[in-house]
LUMSE-362271 format. One record per residue (C-alpha): residue number from 1; residue in three letters; chain; y, z negated, x. Coordinates in Angstrom, 2 decimals. Each point is the difference from the previous one (the first is absolute). Layout:
BEGIN
- NUM	ALA	A	Y	Z	X $
...
! end
This chain:
BEGIN
- 1	MET	A	-62.58	-152.52	15.57 $
- 2	GLU	A	0.60	1.37	-3.49 $
- 3	ASN	A	-0.43	-2.50	-2.80 $
- 4	ILE	A	-2.60	1.11	-2.54 $
- 5	LYS	A	0.89	-0.91	-3.55 $
- 6	PRO	A	-2.86	-1.94	-1.61 $
- 7	ILE	A	-1.91	1.63	-2.82 $
- 8	PRO	A	0.31	-1.95	-3.26 $
- 9	VAL	A	-3.49	-0.50	-1.43 $
- 10	ILE	A	-1.77	-1.72	-2.85 $
- 11	LEU	A	-3.56	-1.05	0.81 $
- 12	GLU	A	-2.48	0.12	-2.86 $
- 13	GLY	A	-3.70	-0.78	0.19 $
- 14	ASP	A	-3.10	-1.93	-1.04 $
- 15	PRO	A	-0.79	-2.20	3.02 $
- 16	GLY	A	-2.74	0.48	1.27 $
- 17	HIS	A	-0.52	-0.28	3.75 $
- 18	ASP	A	1.45	3.37	0.91 $
- 19	ASP	A	2.99	-0.43	-2.35 $
- 20	ALA	A	0.66	-3.32	1.74 $
- 21	ILE	A	-0.06	1.65	3.44 $
- 22	ALA	A	2.28	2.76	-1.28 $
- 23	TRP	A	2.52	-2.66	-1.04 $
- 24	VAL	A	-0.33	-1.75	3.37 $
- 25	LEU	A	0.85	3.33	1.65 $
- 26	ALA	A	2.93	0.74	-2.30 $
- 27	ASN	A	1.51	-3.45	0.49 $
- 28	SER	A	-0.36	0.13	3.79 $
- 29	THR	A	2.72	2.58	0.60 $
- 30	ASP	A	3.71	0.36	-0.62 $
- 31	ARG	A	-0.54	3.72	-0.60 $
- 32	LEU	A	-0.93	-0.86	-3.59 $
- 33	LYS	A	2.14	-2.00	-2.39 $
- 34	ILE	A	-2.31	-1.58	-2.57 $
- 35	LEU	A	1.98	-0.27	-3.23 $
- 36	GLY	A	-2.85	-1.49	-2.00 $
- 37	VAL	A	-3.76	-0.35	-0.35 $
- 38	CYS	A	-1.99	0.70	-3.17 $
- 39	THR	A	-3.64	-0.54	-0.89 $
- 40	SER	A	-2.49	2.18	-1.85 $
- 41	ALA	A	-3.44	-0.62	-1.47 $
- 42	GLY	A	-2.77	1.72	1.92 $
- 43	ASN	A	-1.94	-1.71	2.76 $
- 44	GLN	A	0.10	-3.02	-2.30 $
- 45	THR	A	1.73	-1.09	-3.22 $
- 46	ILE	A	3.79	-0.14	-0.05 $
- 47	GLU	A	-0.14	-3.81	0.05 $
- 48	LYS	A	-2.08	0.00	3.20 $
- 49	THR	A	1.91	2.78	1.77 $
- 50	THR	A	3.30	-1.71	-0.79 $
- 51	TYR	A	-1.23	-3.33	1.35 $
- 52	ASN	A	-1.24	1.82	3.10 $
- 53	ALA	A	3.41	1.63	0.37 $
- 54	GLN	A	1.70	-3.39	-0.21 $
- 55	ARG	A	-2.16	-1.32	2.85 $
- 56	ILE	A	0.37	3.12	2.15 $
- 57	LEU	A	3.77	0.01	-0.35 $
- 58	THR	A	0.13	-3.72	0.81 $
- 59	LEU	A	-2.06	0.65	3.14 $
- 60	ILE	A	2.30	2.77	1.25 $
- 61	GLY	A	3.25	-1.75	-0.96 $
- 62	TYR	A	1.21	2.54	-2.57 $
- 63	LYS	A	2.93	-1.38	-2.04 $
- 64	GLY	A	0.77	2.77	-2.52 $
- 65	PRO	A	-1.07	0.43	-3.63 $
- 66	LEU	A	-3.62	0.29	-1.08 $
- 67	ALA	A	-0.94	1.33	-3.44 $
- 68	LYS	A	-3.26	0.04	-1.91 $
- 69	GLY	A	-1.22	3.37	-1.24 $
- 70	ARG	A	-1.67	1.24	-3.18 $
- 71	THR	A	-3.32	-1.63	-0.83 $
- 72	ARG	A	-2.05	3.15	-0.66 $
- 73	PRO	A	-0.04	3.78	0.47 $
- 74	LEU	A	1.85	2.27	-2.42 $
- 75	ILE	A	-3.16	0.90	-1.94 $
- 76	GLU	A	-3.14	-1.10	1.83 $
- 77	GLU	A	-1.59	-3.44	-0.02 $
- 78	PRO	A	0.79	-1.95	3.18 $
- 79	MET	A	-2.36	0.28	2.98 $
- 80	ASN	A	0.03	-1.78	3.34 $
- 81	ALA	A	-1.80	-0.13	3.35 $
- 82	PRO	A	-1.48	-3.45	0.73 $
- 83	SER	A	-2.79	1.60	2.06 $
- 84	VAL	A	2.62	1.09	2.55 $
- 85	HIS	A	2.70	-2.69	-0.13 $
- 86	GLY	A	-1.87	-3.00	-1.43 $
- 87	GLU	A	0.44	-1.93	-3.22 $
- 88	SER	A	3.53	-1.07	0.94 $
- 89	GLY	A	0.95	3.53	0.99 $
- 90	LEU	A	0.86	-1.37	3.44 $
- 91	ASP	A	-2.99	-2.01	1.18 $
- 92	GLY	A	-0.17	-1.15	3.59 $
- 93	PRO	A	2.58	-2.12	1.87 $
- 94	VAL	A	1.79	-2.93	-1.58 $
- 95	LEU	A	3.56	0.95	-0.91 $
- 96	PRO	A	3.04	-2.22	-0.61 $
- 97	GLU	A	0.73	-1.03	-3.54 $
- 98	PRO	A	2.87	1.97	-1.56 $
- 99	GLU	A	3.60	-0.78	0.83 $
- 100	ILE	A	1.15	3.00	-2.04 $
- 101	GLU	A	-0.25	0.40	-3.78 $
- 102	PRO	A	0.11	3.25	-1.99 $
- 103	VAL	A	3.29	0.79	-1.68 $
- 104	GLU	A	0.18	0.13	-3.79 $
- 105	GLU	A	0.34	3.79	0.03 $
- 106	ASP	A	-3.22	1.97	0.06 $
- 107	SER	A	-0.62	2.56	2.75 $
- 108	VAL	A	1.43	2.94	-1.94 $
- 109	VAL	A	3.22	-1.80	-0.90 $
- 110	LEU	A	0.46	-1.32	3.54 $
- 111	MET	A	-0.59	3.40	1.58 $
- 112	ALA	A	2.48	1.61	-2.37 $
- 113	ARG	A	2.64	-2.61	0.78 $
- 114	LEU	A	-0.48	0.23	3.76 $
- 115	ILE	A	0.19	3.79	-0.08 $
- 116	GLU	A	3.17	-0.10	-2.12 $
- 117	GLU	A	1.64	-2.52	2.33 $
- 118	SER	A	-0.91	1.78	3.24 $
- 119	GLU	A	2.72	2.05	1.68 $
- 120	GLU	A	-2.68	2.18	1.60 $
- 121	PRO	A	-2.97	1.78	-1.61 $
- 122	VAL	A	-3.02	-2.31	-0.01 $
- 123	THR	A	-3.51	0.75	1.26 $
- 124	LEU	A	-2.83	-1.44	-2.12 $
- 125	VAL	A	-3.14	-0.99	1.92 $
- 126	PRO	A	-2.87	-0.54	-2.47 $
- 127	THR	A	-3.37	-0.88	1.52 $
- 128	GLY	A	-1.86	-0.73	-3.23 $
- 129	PRO	A	-0.46	1.73	-3.36 $
- 130	LEU	A	3.13	1.79	-1.16 $
- 131	THR	A	0.40	-1.67	-3.41 $
- 132	ASN	A	3.36	-1.62	0.70 $
- 133	ILE	A	1.42	3.03	1.80 $
- 134	ALA	A	-0.95	2.23	-2.93 $
- 135	ALA	A	1.58	-2.44	-2.45 $
- 136	LEU	A	3.20	-0.01	2.05 $
- 137	LEU	A	0.18	3.80	0.09 $
- 138	THR	A	-0.75	0.24	-3.73 $
- 139	GLU	A	2.36	-2.72	-1.18 $
- 140	ARG	A	2.83	0.76	2.44 $
- 141	PRO	A	-0.11	3.72	0.85 $
- 142	ASP	A	3.74	-0.20	0.69 $
- 143	LEU	A	-0.82	-1.86	3.21 $
- 144	LYS	A	-2.03	2.82	1.57 $
- 145	PRO	A	2.98	1.33	2.01 $
- 146	LYS	A	0.32	-3.43	1.62 $
- 147	ILE	A	-3.65	-0.06	1.14 $
- 148	ALA	A	-0.16	1.58	3.46 $
- 149	ARG	A	-3.79	0.30	0.00 $
- 150	ILE	A	-3.22	-1.71	-0.98 $
- 151	SER	A	-2.13	-0.79	3.06 $
- 152	LEU	A	-3.34	-0.88	-1.55 $
- 153	MET	A	-3.53	-0.81	0.97 $
- 154	GLY	A	-2.35	1.69	-2.41 $
- 155	GLY	A	-2.30	2.90	-0.64 $
- 156	GLY	A	-1.82	2.28	2.36 $
- 157	LEU	A	0.24	3.75	0.40 $
- 158	ALA	A	-3.67	0.42	0.88 $
- 159	SER	A	-1.90	-2.84	-1.70 $
- 160	GLY	A	0.17	-3.43	-1.60 $
- 161	ASN	A	-1.23	-3.46	0.90 $
- 162	TRP	A	-0.60	-1.64	-3.39 $
- 163	THR	A	-1.66	3.05	-1.48 $
- 164	PRO	A	-0.96	3.17	1.89 $
- 165	ALA	A	3.28	1.57	-1.14 $
- 166	ALA	A	2.47	-2.86	-0.54 $
- 167	GLU	A	1.70	-2.57	2.22 $
- 168	PHE	A	0.32	-3.51	-1.46 $
- 169	ASN	A	3.79	-0.24	-0.47 $
- 170	ILE	A	0.14	3.27	-1.92 $
- 171	LEU	A	-3.18	-0.67	-1.99 $
- 172	VAL	A	1.30	-3.34	-1.29 $
- 173	ASP	A	2.82	1.80	-1.84 $
- 174	PRO	A	-0.23	3.81	0.14 $
- 175	GLU	A	2.56	0.45	-2.78 $
- 176	ALA	A	2.55	-1.96	2.04 $
- 177	ALA	A	-0.76	2.09	3.08 $
- 178	ASP	A	0.47	3.15	-2.07 $
- 179	VAL	A	3.47	-1.16	-1.06 $
- 180	VAL	A	0.94	-0.74	3.62 $
- 181	PHE	A	-1.33	3.24	1.47 $
- 182	ARG	A	1.75	2.06	-2.69 $
- 183	SER	A	3.28	-1.93	0.26 $
- 184	GLY	A	1.80	2.26	2.46 $
- 185	VAL	A	0.73	-2.96	2.29 $
- 186	PRO	A	-1.02	0.83	3.62 $
- 187	ILE	A	-3.43	-1.49	0.78 $
- 188	LEU	A	-1.37	-0.91	3.41 $
- 189	MET	A	-3.74	-0.43	-0.54 $
- 190	ALA	A	-2.18	-2.11	2.27 $
- 191	GLY	A	-3.39	0.79	-1.49 $
- 192	LEU	A	-3.52	-0.51	1.25 $
- 193	ASP	A	0.40	3.10	2.18 $
- 194	VAL	A	2.09	-2.08	2.40 $
- 195	THR	A	-0.82	-3.60	-0.89 $
- 196	GLU	A	-3.71	0.41	0.75 $
- 197	LYS	A	1.11	1.00	3.51 $
- 198	ALA	A	2.34	-3.00	0.34 $
- 199	LEU	A	-2.79	-2.18	1.34 $
- 200	ILE	A	0.72	-3.32	1.63 $
- 201	PHE	A	-2.89	-0.98	2.25 $
- 202	PRO	A	-1.25	-3.52	0.85 $
- 203	GLU	A	1.68	0.22	3.42 $
- 204	ASP	A	3.27	0.62	-1.83 $
- 205	PHE	A	-0.59	-3.13	-2.11 $
- 206	GLU	A	-0.15	-1.95	3.25 $
- 207	ARG	A	3.21	1.58	1.32 $
- 208	ILE	A	1.72	-1.10	-3.20 $
- 209	ARG	A	-1.51	-3.49	0.09 $
- 210	ALA	A	1.09	-0.41	3.63 $
- 211	VAL	A	3.65	0.32	-1.03 $
- 212	GLY	A	-0.50	-3.57	-1.14 $
- 213	ASN	A	2.57	-0.59	-2.71 $
- 214	PRO	A	-1.08	-1.06	-3.53 $
- 215	VAL	A	0.50	3.48	-1.49 $
- 216	ALA	A	-2.03	1.65	2.77 $
- 217	LYS	A	-2.88	-2.42	-0.50 $
- 218	VAL	A	-0.10	0.62	-3.76 $
- 219	VAL	A	0.20	3.80	0.43 $
- 220	ALA	A	-2.93	-0.11	2.43 $
- 221	GLU	A	-2.04	-1.97	-2.56 $
- 222	TRP	A	0.98	2.36	-2.81 $
- 223	LEU	A	-1.22	2.90	2.13 $
- 224	GLU	A	-3.27	-1.76	0.74 $
- 225	PHE	A	-0.63	-0.69	-3.69 $
- 226	PHE	A	0.83	3.58	-0.94 $
- 227	TYR	A	-2.19	1.35	2.79 $
- 228	HIS	A	-3.05	-1.98	-1.09 $
- 229	PHE	A	-0.15	1.93	-3.27 $
- 230	HIS	A	0.57	3.36	1.67 $
- 231	ARG	A	-2.39	-0.65	2.89 $
- 232	ASP	A	-2.83	-0.44	-2.48 $
- 233	ILE	A	0.59	3.50	-1.36 $
- 234	GLY	A	0.18	1.67	3.39 $
- 235	TYR	A	3.59	-0.28	1.25 $
- 236	THR	A	0.67	-0.68	3.70 $
- 237	GLY	A	3.30	-1.71	-0.80 $
- 238	ALA	A	2.16	-1.13	-2.89 $
- 239	PRO	A	1.73	2.92	-1.76 $
- 240	VAL	A	3.45	-1.51	-0.47 $
- 241	HIS	A	1.17	2.20	-2.85 $
- 242	ASP	A	3.24	-1.42	-1.33 $
- 243	PRO	A	1.99	-0.47	3.23 $
- 244	CYS	A	-0.13	3.79	0.42 $
- 245	ALA	A	2.57	0.32	-2.81 $
- 246	VAL	A	2.36	-2.25	1.99 $
- 247	ALA	A	-0.80	1.52	3.39 $
- 248	ALA	A	0.87	3.44	-1.39 $
- 249	LEU	A	3.58	-1.19	-0.49 $
- 250	LEU	A	0.26	-1.65	3.40 $
- 251	HIS	A	-1.88	2.43	2.24 $
- 252	PRO	A	-0.73	3.34	-1.67 $
- 253	GLU	A	-0.40	1.48	3.48 $
- 254	ILE	A	-3.45	-1.61	0.34 $
- 255	MET	A	-1.21	1.85	-3.10 $
- 256	THR	A	-0.83	3.55	-1.06 $
- 257	MET	A	1.30	1.04	-3.42 $
- 258	LYS	A	-0.16	2.97	-2.35 $
- 259	ASP	A	1.95	0.92	-3.14 $
- 260	VAL	A	-2.40	0.66	-2.89 $
- 261	HIS	A	-0.12	-0.02	-3.77 $
- 262	VAL	A	-2.10	-2.82	-1.45 $
- 263	ASP	A	-1.08	-0.45	-3.62 $
- 264	ILE	A	-1.77	-3.02	-1.48 $
- 265	GLU	A	-3.24	0.68	-1.88 $
- 266	LEU	A	0.03	-1.94	-3.29 $
- 267	THR	A	-2.89	1.36	-2.04 $
- 268	GLY	A	-2.79	1.08	2.35 $
- 269	LYS	A	-3.42	-1.51	-0.68 $
- 270	TYR	A	-0.70	-0.45	3.70 $
- 271	CYS	A	3.49	0.29	1.50 $
- 272	ARG	A	2.35	-2.22	-2.03 $
- 273	GLY	A	2.60	-1.44	2.34 $
- 274	MET	A	-0.42	2.73	2.60 $
- 275	THR	A	3.07	1.16	1.93 $
- 276	VAL	A	-0.52	3.77	-0.18 $
- 277	ALA	A	1.80	1.64	2.91 $
- 278	ASP	A	0.90	3.65	0.38 $
- 279	MET	A	-0.52	0.07	3.75 $
- 280	TYR	A	0.18	3.78	0.42 $
- 281	GLY	A	2.74	1.01	-2.44 $
- 282	SER	A	-2.45	1.48	-2.47 $
- 283	THR	A	2.33	-0.66	-2.94 $
- 284	ASP	A	3.70	0.62	-0.54 $
- 285	LYS	A	0.72	-3.73	-0.28 $
- 286	LYS	A	2.55	-1.27	2.49 $
- 287	PRO	A	-0.95	-2.93	2.26 $
- 288	ASN	A	0.74	-3.38	-1.55 $
- 289	VAL	A	-1.51	-2.12	2.78 $
- 290	ARG	A	0.33	-0.35	3.75 $
- 291	ALA	A	-3.57	-1.00	0.78 $
- 292	ILE	A	-0.93	-1.83	3.19 $
- 293	LEU	A	-3.13	1.54	1.51 $
- 294	ASN	A	-0.45	-1.72	3.35 $
- 295	ILE	A	1.24	-2.88	2.14 $
- 296	ASP	A	0.05	-1.04	3.64 $
- 297	ARG	A	-2.38	-2.93	-0.42 $
- 298	LYS	A	0.92	-1.76	3.24 $
- 299	ALA	A	3.73	0.26	-0.70 $
- 300	PHE	A	-0.64	-1.43	-3.48 $
- 301	ALA	A	-1.94	-2.95	1.44 $
- 302	ASP	A	2.77	-0.57	2.55 $
- 303	LEU	A	2.52	-0.01	-2.85 $
- 304	LEU	A	-1.84	-2.83	-1.75 $
- 305	VAL	A	-0.16	-2.00	3.23 $
- 306	GLU	A	3.74	0.41	0.51 $
- 307	ALA	A	0.62	-0.93	-3.64 $
- 308	VAL	A	-1.65	-3.41	0.31 $
- 309	LYS	A	1.84	-0.64	3.28 $
- 310	ALA	A	3.25	0.22	-1.97 $
- 311	TYR	A	-0.95	-3.23	-1.77 $
- 312	ASP	A	0.34	-1.92	3.27 $
- 313	GLU	A	3.72	0.10	-0.68 $
- 314	LYS	A	-0.04	-0.56	-3.76 $
! end
């Protein structure tokens, strides 16, 4: 069988239950080579998301560098989402105390160093606001040729979830998103169009719990916590947003995608933070995004079950 060369990636997010599950998925496979992990402010403050990252990475046995991101958006005041993720940003199961400490470099400096040192182009996988990614692209534009793609969770081609027009990650820092989407770096976009279809149902929670290892048990409890919020607003399962950005690298065949041009609305009274997509080629702007539109839900759930099984051997 042909050996598949692992994809070098840097994970970046604001954990967050679904960020945590995305990192569990990424760390479960030898098809990805995790060069480093960076935190962003979003679901909670940078102090809380970094502490959450330390505990998640301890749980899954990650041994590489972790860096703390910028404390606030480029322009806006910080905002977070305790109504969804709790006051800690990762309420629910008890997690191990950290066995990993952040490096002295901040996220932007660490990402730049890892990209410079990599023999292969690196894929960035941000699942939170894009503040740090925008800072990297602004401060080190010379590194763009060494970034293979940005596989992100953010935005929505049809609607938002924090306002009628804007998805949370983009709304937290629209100016940063604008920098990223105009950067010329290839973007793989897992927006609400697909992530709202990536539902994990209670019976899937039980399949994951039945795997029985410590990671599986925690993931099942994370899903339950996340589902409780969403059930109260009408969802039949937990929309597991952030792992879609990882799954797109591992199994693009379970997804439907379309190349489109996307702009970020910065000034609209009602639409600030909106990802405005030219779905029908009504302008002469070339596509800057490969947008994921649909997913095989069952295959996605099976992927998460297989991911936690990998921790039997770790």
